[in-house]
Every structure is written in structure tokens, then in C-alpha cells.
C-alpha positions as CSV (number, residue, x, y, z in Angstrom):
1,M,0.0,0.0,0.0
2,K,1.3,3.4,-0.9
3,Q,2.1,6.1,1.7
4,A,-0.1,9.2,1.6
5,K,1.5,12.3,0.3
6,V,2.5,14.9,3.0
7,L,2.5,18.6,2.1
8,T,5.9,20.2,2.0
9,A,6.5,23.4,4.1
10,A,6.1,25.5,0.9
11,E,2.9,23.8,-0.1
12,M,1.4,24.3,3.4
13,K,2.4,28.0,3.3
14,R,0.7,28.4,-0.1
15,L,-2.4,26.5,1.1
16,L,-2.7,28.8,4.2
17,A,-2.3,31.9,2.0
18,V,-5.1,30.8,-0.2
19,I,-7.3,30.0,2.8
20,A,-6.6,33.5,4.3
21,S,-7.9,35.1,1.1
22,R,-11.3,33.4,1.3
23,R,-14.5,33.5,3.3
24,H,-14.4,31.8,6.7
25,A,-10.6,31.9,6.8
26,E,-10.2,31.3,10.5
27,R,-12.5,28.3,10.5
28,N,-10.9,26.8,7.4
29,R,-7.4,27.4,8.8
30,L,-8.3,25.6,12.0
31,A,-9.7,22.6,10.1
32,V,-6.6,22.3,8.0
33,M,-4.3,22.7,11.0
34,F,-6.3,20.0,12.9
35,S,-5.9,17.7,9.9
36,H,-2.3,18.4,9.2
37,L,-0.8,18.8,12.7
38,A,-3.0,16.7,14.8
39,G,-3.9,14.0,12.2
40,L,-7.6,14.3,12.7
41,R,-10.0,12.9,10.1
42,V,-12.6,15.0,8.3
43,G,-15.5,13.4,10.3
44,E,-13.7,13.9,13.6
45,I,-13.1,17.6,12.8
46,A,-16.7,18.0,11.8
47,G,-17.9,16.3,14.9
48,L,-15.8,18.4,17.4
49,R,-17.7,20.5,20.0
50,F,-16.5,23.6,21.8
51,D,-16.0,21.6,25.1
52,D,-13.7,19.2,23.2
53,V,-11.2,22.0,22.5
54,L,-11.7,24.5,25.3
55,E,-10.9,24.3,29.0
56,T,-13.6,25.3,31.6
57,D,-12.1,28.8,31.8
58,G,-12.5,29.3,28.0
59,S,-8.8,28.9,27.1
60,V,-7.7,26.5,24.3
61,T,-6.7,23.1,25.6
62,D,-3.5,21.4,24.6
63,R,-5.3,18.1,24.1
64,V,-8.4,17.3,22.1
65,H,-10.7,14.5,23.3
66,I,-12.2,12.6,20.3
67,N,-15.5,11.1,21.3
68,P,-15.9,7.4,20.3
69,A,-19.2,8.4,18.5
70,I,-17.2,10.4,15.9
71,A,-14.0,8.4,15.8
72,K,-13.2,5.8,13.2
73,G,-14.0,2.3,14.5
74,G,-15.8,3.8,17.5
75,V,-12.7,4.1,19.6
76,G,-12.2,7.4,21.3
77,R,-8.8,8.9,21.9
78,T,-6.9,11.9,23.1
79,V,-4.8,13.9,20.6
80,F,-2.1,16.3,21.9
81,V,-1.8,19.6,20.1
82,N,1.3,21.7,20.0
83,L,-0.3,25.2,20.3
84,T,3.0,26.9,19.3
85,K,2.6,25.7,15.7
86,C,-0.9,27.1,15.3
């Protein structure tokens, strides 16, 4: 089985520039970053809720809890996010 292509730094920079020039830029950038940096699948990103990514004080958490209901195979997990790259 072939390995999936990973975007180069230049390709990622270009993608983010295109996203920034379009409607809903912040939302779309977040979705791309969740996919690229955290390895989340489309269905997982779409199924995220605010309490999955925010602490009780409203700050952004450094770990995202993937509910088993939205995860592939019905197995939940915790994904650690490096907030300095976002």
C-alpha cells in the first residue's frame, strides 16, 4: 500500500495563503491545522464541539478528546496539540 503524500512546508504555506484570502478563513485554517498537525480525520473535525477543545475557563486546551461516537472504529482517543505551531 502506498504512503499518503504529506505537504511540504512551501505547499502548506501556499495553502494557508489561499485560505486566508477566502471567506471563513479562521474556521478553514483551523480545520486544515487539525488535519495536518493533529492527524484528525474529516469526520472527527466536523464532529468536534467547543468543550472538546476548550478548558472550563475558556482557554484553548493542549489536548483534544475525540468522542468514540465520531471516531473511526468507534474508539475514542486523546490527541495532543502543539499550540505553538498554530
